[in-house]
N, C-alpha and C positions, 0 to 999 in steps of 0.2 A: 768371814767370809761364808757362802752358804758351800754344803754339802750336795753331794748328791739324795741321800734320805730327807733333806730340807726340802720342802714344798715351792716354797719361794724360787729353788735354783730353779726348776725345767719351766720352761717356756710355755705360755699360760696359752692352754688348748680348752678349747667350749666343752663342755659339761656333755651335751647329749652330741657330739661325735665322739667325743673321749669312748660314752658309755654303747654307741652300737657302733665301733668301732674296734673294744673288747680291747686299750690300750692299758695297759699295766700302769696304776697311780705316779709309779716311782721314777720309772725310764720312760715310758710310753709306748712299746712298743706292744703290738695288739697280738699279746699273748693271756688274756687274763679270760678266755673262754677256753674248753676242751672238746667242747661240743654246741649242738644245741642251745641246751637248756642247762650246761654243766660248766664249773667252775673248773678251770686245771688249780693244781693243787699248789703251785708255784708259778714263777714266771722264768722262760727258760735263758732270756738274756744274762738280767741283771741278778734273778735268787731271790726276788722276796717270797717268803712264806705268804701264799694268801689262805690260807687256813686259818693266822688270827683274825683274819676281818667274817663275822657273821653274817652271812647272808640269808638264811634261813630258805624259806620256800618260795624265795623274793621270782627270780626268772620264773620259775612253775607258771606259780600266778601270773605274770604281767601277761606271758604268752597263752595262756589261759584267756583270760578276761579278753586280749587286744582281739583274741579267735570270735568267741563269745560278738562282739559289737560289731567286727567284719562282716560277721553272716548277717548277723539283722541287719544292717545296712544290703546288704544284696550283693555284698563284693566278693563274696567266697561259699561255696553251697555248704551249708548244715549240715555234717550226717549225722548231728544226733539225735535226729527228729522231734528237735522242738522249736 
């Protein structure tokens, strides 16, 4: 019998949708982020401690690269002067 901690027990959620919505890997609640580029310390609904996952500077690096890419394409104003 699968438990809540077992990844196979939850309904399959497409990875991109889960990432964009900031869904908890255990309970799928949208509780992963505490801000635009900051992870919450834990999931409020299920209590999963996110501190056990090493995310490094991933969110900040991704947003920086995405911003620069969009600025180069002219989709947003590049305020960095380059």
